[in-house]
VEXMIMAR-773836 format. One line per field, with one value per residue: residue number from 1; residue in three letters; y, x, z of N, C-alpha, C in turn. Coordinates in pm, whole numbers. Layout:
N
resi	NUM_...
resn	ALA_...
nyy	Y_...
nxx	X_...
nzz	Z_...
cayy	Y_...
caxx	X_...
cazz	Z_...
cyy	Y_...
cxx	X_...
czz	Z_...
***
This chain:
198
resi	1_2_3_4_5_6_7_8_9_10_11_12_13_14_15_16_17_18_19_20_21_22_23_24_25_26_27_28_29_30_31_32_33_34_35_36_37_38_39_40_41_42_43_44_45_46_47_48_49_50_51_52_53_54_55_56_57_58_59_60_61_62_63_64_65_66_67_68_69_70_71_72_73_74_75_76_77_78_79_80_81_82_83_84_85_86_87_88_89_90_91_92_93_94_95_96_97_98_99_100_101_102_103_104_105_106_107_108_109_110_111_112_113_114_115_116_117_118_119_120_121_122_123_124_125_126_127_128_129_130_131_132_133_134_135_136_137_138_139_140_141_142_143_144_145_146_147_148_149_150_151_152_153_154_155_156_157_158_159_160_161_162_163_164_165_166_167_168_169_170_171_172_173_174_175_176_177_178_179_180_181_182_183_184_185_186_187_188_189_190_191_192_193_194_195_196_197_198
resn	MET_GLU_ILE_LEU_PRO_ALA_VAL_PRO_ASP_ARG_THR_LEU_ASN_ALA_HIS_LEU_TRP_VAL_ARG_HIS_PRO_HIS_ASP_TRP_TYR_VAL_GLU_GLU_SER_TRP_VAL_ASP_HIS_ARG_PHE_PHE_GLU_GLU_GLU_GLY_PHE_GLU_GLY_SER_ILE_CYS_ASP_PRO_ALA_CYS_GLY_LEU_GLY_ARG_ILE_VAL_GLU_ALA_ALA_ARG_ALA_ALA_GLY_TYR_ASN_ASN_VAL_TRP_GLY_GLU_ASP_LEU_VAL_SER_ARG_SER_MET_PHE_CYS_ASP_ARG_ALA_VAL_ASP_PHE_LEU_SER_GLU_GLU_ALA_GLY_ARG_GLN_ALA_PRO_ASP_ASN_ILE_CYS_CYS_ASN_PRO_PRO_PHE_ARG_LYS_SER_ARG_GLU_PHE_VAL_ILE_ARG_ALA_ARG_GLU_ILE_ALA_ARG_ARG_LYS_VAL_ALA_MET_ILE_LEU_PRO_VAL_SER_TRP_ILE_SER_GLY_ASP_ARG_ARG_SER_ARG_TRP_LEU_GLU_ARG_LYS_PHE_PRO_ARG_ARG_VAL_LEU_ILE_ILE_THR_PRO_ARG_PRO_SER_MET_PRO_PRO_GLY_PRO_VAL_ILE_LEU_ALA_GLY_LEU_LYS_ALA_ARG_GLY_GLY_ARG_THR_ASP_PHE_ALA_TRP_TYR_ILE_TRP_GLU_ARG_ASN_TYR_GLY_GLY_GLU_PRO_SER_PHE_GLY_TRP_LEU_ARG_ARG_MET_PRO
nyy	10370_10572_10701_10846_11148_11173_11340_11462_11518_11656_11803_11625_11627_11685_11594_11487_11368_11521_11435_11193_11249_11030_10850_10692_10487_10322_10005_9846_9626_9378_9319_9213_8996_8833_8781_8616_8397_8305_8274_8073_8037_7941_7927_8221_8555_8887_9226_9500_9762_9833_10009_10055_9793_9602_9392_9227_9164_9026_8807_8674_8615_8430_8214_8211_8215_8316_8611_8946_9309_9599_9942_10270_10463_10400_10313_10165_9895_9672_9712_9606_9711_10020_10114_10181_10021_10017_10082_9992_9739_9611_9380_9282_9041_8773_8716_8446_8513_8812_9044_9319_9656_9871_10200_10397_10561_10447_10190_10008_9989_9876_9625_9514_9508_9346_9106_9040_8983_8808_8461_8292_8387_8695_8936_9199_9482_9664_9919_9816_9928_9940_9755_9846_10055_10150_10113_9968_9748_9621_9544_9370_9166_9020_8951_8799_8804_8534_8519_8723_8887_9044_9289_9303_9432_9759_9866_10115_10336_10535_10803_10723_10896_10966_10735_10700_10918_10832_10856_10750_10648_10601_10409_10334_10448_10353_10074_9792_9532_9221_9138_8861_8722_8441_8276_8149_8095_8040_8064_8210_8469_8393_8509_8631_8688_8855_8843_9030_8899_8566
nxx	11320_11118_11139_10940_11007_11058_10843_10704_10358_10265_10335_10511_10371_10111_9760_9642_9714_9769_9553_9663_9712_9679_9557_9738_9826_10000_10010_10098_10379_10340_10074_10052_10235_10126_9881_9946_10030_9794_9610_9590_9721_9694_9895_9979_10038_9931_9985_9811_9827_10075_10248_10488_10551_10494_10307_10382_10643_10587_10439_10632_10814_10662_10686_10580_10644_10580_10512_10416_10429_10234_10163_10014_10210_10553_10701_10882_11126_10975_10776_10685_10578_10456_10134_9789_9560_9283_9231_9418_9483_9636_9896_9875_9934_9738_9662_9648_9564_9474_9597_9567_9608_9390_9341_9131_8917_8862_8797_8576_8567_8818_8782_8577_8706_8930_8801_8703_8936_9113_9182_9139_9146_9059_9189_9151_9256_9051_8849_8661_8410_8345_8163_7916_7778_7480_7440_7673_7650_7426_7524_7723_7567_7508_7755_7913_8192_8418_8546_8608_8856_8914_9139_9352_9560_9424_9569_9818_9796_9957_10010_10207_10442_10509_10614_10833_10981_11082_10938_10720_10394_10164_9918_9658_9338_9128_8926_9027_9001_9082_8931_8815_8755_8645_8662_8365_8252_7969_7848_7774_7969_8246_8351_8636_8933_9237_9509_9779_9957_9939
nzz	15353_15546_15866_16104_16287_16643_16838_17120_17198_17414_17737_17994_18237_18179_18134_17907_17573_17259_16996_16765_16417_16242_16401_16545_16787_17048_17179_17492_17508_17640_17599_17342_17345_17547_17425_17203_17343_17438_17226_16942_16606_16261_15978_15778_15913_15917_16002_15936_16025_16142_16282_16525_16513_16711_16732_16517_16599_16842_16747_16594_16798_16931_16773_16518_16176_15921_15902_15864_15838_15760_15686_15680_15686_15689_15983_16122_16135_16114_15936_15633_15407_15289_15280_15208_15384_15354_15092_14903_14665_14465_14429_14684_14926_15023_15349_15591_15842_16018_16240_16447_16583_16518_16361_16556_16463_16222_16274_16240_15961_15919_16042_15881_15628_15688_15752_15505_15365_15514_15547_15760_16057_16224_16433_16654_16844_17042_17202_17491_17502_17238_17145_17222_17092_16915_16628_16563_16737_16634_16386_16475_16580_16357_16273_16460_16682_16752_16993_17277_17443_17730_17819_18092_18351_18265_17967_17884_17610_17447_17202_16912_16866_17128_17242_17069_17147_17380_17611_17880_17915_18172_18353_18214_18101_17963_17889_17714_17464_17302_17008_16840_16535_16347_16041_15901_16147_16343_16590_16918_17082_17302_17620_17790_17990_17930_18099_18236_18405_18402
cayy	10371_10696_10687_10978_11195_11162_11468_11443_11611_11723_11797_11502_11640_11711_11477_11432_11389_11567_11320_11174_11265_10900_10761_10597_10466_10204_9922_9795_9501_9259_9293_9128_8870_8750_8740_8500_8282_8266_8245_8007_8068_7855_8000_8352_8661_9022_9341_9607_9892_9778_10110_10019_9651_9520_9268_9146_9116_8928_8686_8605_8562_8315_8103_8222_8257_8389_8728_9072_9430_9705_10059_10387_10523_10307_10372_10076_9788_9566_9748_9556_9785_10135_10097_10210_9894_10028_10109_9926_9600_9555_9323_9241_8899_8742_8643_8357_8582_8954_9087_9458_9762_9962_10339_10385_10625_10361_10053_9923_9965_9781_9492_9467_9478_9232_8986_9008_8939_8698_8330_8218_8466_8839_8976_9345_9547_9771_9947_9730_10001_9930_9669_9897_10150_10088_10066_9865_9627_9552_9480_9259_9055_8940_8920_8772_8754_8404_8534_8857_8878_9174_9307_9355_9564_9848_9907_10251_10341_10672_10821_10671_10986_10965_10619_10728_11018_10768_10883_10640_10683_10497_10417_10342_10484_10294_9929_9737_9387_9159_9080_8760_8663_8325_8252_8045_8072_8079_8068_8335_8486_8364_8622_8594_8794_8841_8905_9052_8787_8457
caxx	11215_11120_11091_10899_11079_10988_10810_10589_10250_10228_10437_10498_10278_9974_9673_9602_9799_9697_9518_9751_9631_9648_9509_9845_9846_10083_9979_10214_10428_10286_9941_10070_10300_10027_9778_9993_10035_9656_9534_9672_9693_9751_9926_10044_9978_9963_9936_9800_9846_10178_10313_10623_10571_10489_10232_10470_10752_10534_10403_10758_10867_10578_10719_10519_10750_10527_10447_10464_10357_10207_10103_9999_10343_10651_10755_10977_11181_10875_10682_10736_10522_10371_10016_9660_9489_9143_9211_9517_9457_9739_10014_9854_9937_9623_9708_9553_9516_9506_9598_9614_9553_9355_9306_8996_8814_8834_8801_8474_8612_8929_8728_8508_8806_9009_8718_8694_9066_9176_9124_9110_9105_9085_9198_9169_9252_8951_8792_8549_8287_8325_8047_7793_7706_7361_7464_7777_7601_7336_7612_7790_7472_7517_7897_7967_8328_8419_8599_8647_8946_8928_9278_9362_9503_9409_9699_9835_9812_9989_10043_10338_10555_10545_10702_10957_11056_11136_10853_10633_10263_10122_9782_9555_9206_9027_8924_9047_8989_9109_8812_8865_8658_8696_8582_8261_8203_7829_7795_7786_8106_8282_8421_8736_9027_9378_9576_9924_10018_9838
cazz	15452_15625_16003_16149_16405_16770_16898_17207_17175_17538_17841_18069_18349_18132_18148_17778_17456_17140_16913_16650_16295_16181_16508_16573_16930_17066_17296_17564_17448_17704_17543_17225_17383_17618_17329_17125_17434_17466_17103_16840_16466_16157_15856_15782_15995_15872_16078_15837_16089_16231_16366_16567_16486_16832_16705_16431_16684_16937_16672_16561_16924_16967_16685_16385_16084_15805_15963_15807_15875_15664_15750_15594_15688_15745_16105_16188_16052_16103_15829_15506_15294_15322_15196_15271_15397_15313_14949_14816_14630_14378_14490_14823_14958_15109_15467_15657_15962_16035_16380_16452_16667_16408_16395_16612_16380_16106_16325_16177_15824_15927_16071_15760_15526_15733_15741_15361_15313_15590_15518_15883_16173_16236_16574_16663_16975_17037_17334_17532_17468_17093_17115_17281_17007_16857_16491_16563_16803_16539_16288_16542_16595_16234_16250_16593_16702_16820_17128_17321_17557_17794_17861_18228_18380_18149_17911_17833_17465_17407_17061_16873_16889_17270_17259_16997_17224_17500_17727_17917_17970_18267_18405_18111_18152_17876_17886_17579_17448_17172_16945_16747_16443_16276_15921_15907_16283_16348_16726_16992_17131_17440_17681_17889_18025_17897_18213_18222_18476_18395
cyy	10498_10667_10826_11020_11186_11299_11448_11553_11684_11724_11674_11510_11667_11581_11412_11459_11441_11445_11312_11179_11134_10802_10653_10593_10331_10132_9879_9657_9376_9221_9195_8993_8778_8700_8616_8378_8222_8217_8187_8042_7963_7940_8137_8453_8796_9123_9459_9748_9875_9881_10075_9870_9559_9389_9174_9083_9007_8798_8606_8542_8438_8197_8105_8282_8343_8506_8853_9188_9525_9823_10171_10458_10421_10372_10286_9971_9673_9595_9706_9637_9900_10133_10132_10082_9901_10051_10031_9780_9538_9503_9276_9089_8873_8661_8545_8429_8728_8988_9231_9542_9872_10105_10343_10445_10544_10215_9962_9889_9865_9639_9434_9423_9354_9102_8945_8940_8813_8566_8253_8309_8613_8870_9124_9389_9666_9799_9851_9796_9992_9849_9731_9999_10081_10031_9952_9737_9550_9481_9357_9140_8964_8892_8894_8742_8617_8421_8679_8839_9017_9184_9371_9334_9648_9888_10055_10244_10484_10682_10774_10765_10993_10851_10645_10829_10960_10795_10763_10695_10568_10515_10436_10368_10424_10143_9883_9587_9346_9098_8985_8702_8544_8296_8131_8012_8123_8089_8206_8347_8436_8484_8569_8712_8758_8917_8920_8939_8674_8389
cxx	11228_11064_11063_10976_10993_10967_10689_10487_10205_10346_10409_10394_10135_9894_9638_9708_9711_9673_9610_9666_9596_9594_9612_9873_9911_10047_10109_10251_10365_10150_9952_10133_10203_9918_9823_10020_9895_9581_9628_9627_9756_9776_9986_9965_10025_9907_9932_9809_9958_10252_10457_10651_10561_10414_10317_10581_10704_10496_10528_10819_10790_10600_10655_10623_10700_10443_10503_10375_10343_10152_10094_10133_10438_10719_10860_11027_11082_10770_10743_10687_10437_10254_9891_9576_9347_9124_9303_9482_9576_9858_9996_9856_9821_9670_9602_9488_9558_9492_9644_9545_9515_9335_9159_8889_8779_8824_8698_8516_8728_8878_8660_8608_8888_8930_8698_8822_9118_9104_9086_9056_9137_9085_9232_9167_9159_8901_8677_8417_8254_8200_7914_7718_7591_7388_7566_7727_7505_7417_7678_7697_7473_7659_7967_8117_8318_8457_8632_8731_8969_9067_9282_9503_9495_9547_9701_9854_9837_10012_10186_10454_10600_10643_10836_11044_11114_11056_10764_10503_10220_9975_9677_9418_9093_9040_8934_9028_9042_8977_8862_8749_8724_8604_8490_8216_8060_7770_7804_7927_8125_8362_8519_8826_9167_9453_9725_10001_9916_9814
czz	15535_15763_16055_16274_16531_16831_16989_17185_17302_17634_17927_18180_18307_18141_18015_17672_17345_17052_16792_16522_16225_16283_16540_16723_16951_17195_17364_17509_17509_17648_17426_17260_17455_17522_17251_17213_17450_17341_16998_16699_16376_16034_15881_15866_15940_15971_15981_15893_16191_16317_16397_16553_16606_16811_16620_16516_16780_16867_16637_16687_16970_16873_16548_16289_15970_15856_15898_15851_15758_15743_15648_15577_15750_15864_16174_16091_16036_15997_15696_15387_15346_15225_15276_15269_15341_15164_14857_14792_14558_14457_14633_14834_15054_15229_15517_15774_15960_16182_16384_16558_16568_16454_16437_16522_16257_16147_16258_16034_15821_15951_15947_15655_15563_15719_15596_15312_15382_15564_15644_15994_16154_16385_16581_16809_16963_17178_17365_17493_17319_17060_17157_17196_16935_16718_16488_16628_16713_16431_16350_16565_16472_16208_16384_16591_16771_16967_17154_17448_17614_17855_18000_18284_18254_18096_17876_17683_17421_17257_17033_16898_17035_17298_17191_17071_17353_17626_17756_17972_18059_18300_18298_18171_18070_17881_17741_17582_17312_17126_16837_16666_16374_16159_15942_16049_16292_16486_16789_17048_17273_17491_17786_17916_17979_18006_18188_18287_18479_18528
***
C-alpha cells in the first residue's frame, strides 16, 4: 500500500489552498461521527472515496461491522482497495449502503453510480449549493433525496496533504450537508440540521 507524502499546498497564513488534483478534501471527524449517530443503516457500508478513512472509522465506531473503504489512491489503512469507482466493475462487492465525501468535480457522477450500485441507501457530503444549479436541480426533481442534513457549524475541509502534514485548517467558509437517498423512496426530501453538539 502506497501512502502519499504529506506536503502542504500553501503557507499557514495564506487564505486559500491550491486545489488538489484528485479533489481530495477531508471533512472534520465530528461530521462523520455525528452522522452515524443521526442516521441508521442496515447491512454493509462502503466508502468509495475513503481518503484517510474517516467515514469508515466512524461507521465502525458506531457499531457497523461490515464496512470497507476504496479510493483511486490508497492513502490509509482504511482503504481496502485502490480502484476507480466510476469505471471499475470486476470484483466489486455490491454494498447495501454507500457513504462518502466524493470529489466535487465528479459529485453528480458519484451519486448516479452509487445509486445504481447500493441496495439500500446512498449518503454523500456535498455543498448546500449543490442543489441549486439548474441542470442538477431538474435531475434532483426526478431523483429526490429522502433527507438533507445541513452540517453546522460549517466544517473545514482542507486538502488531504494539509491534514497529513499535521496542519489544521479552521473556520470553514462553505455550507455542507449530508444528502441521503433511499432506494424506492418516492416522496419529497425532509430537511434538518446535523449539529456538532446535539
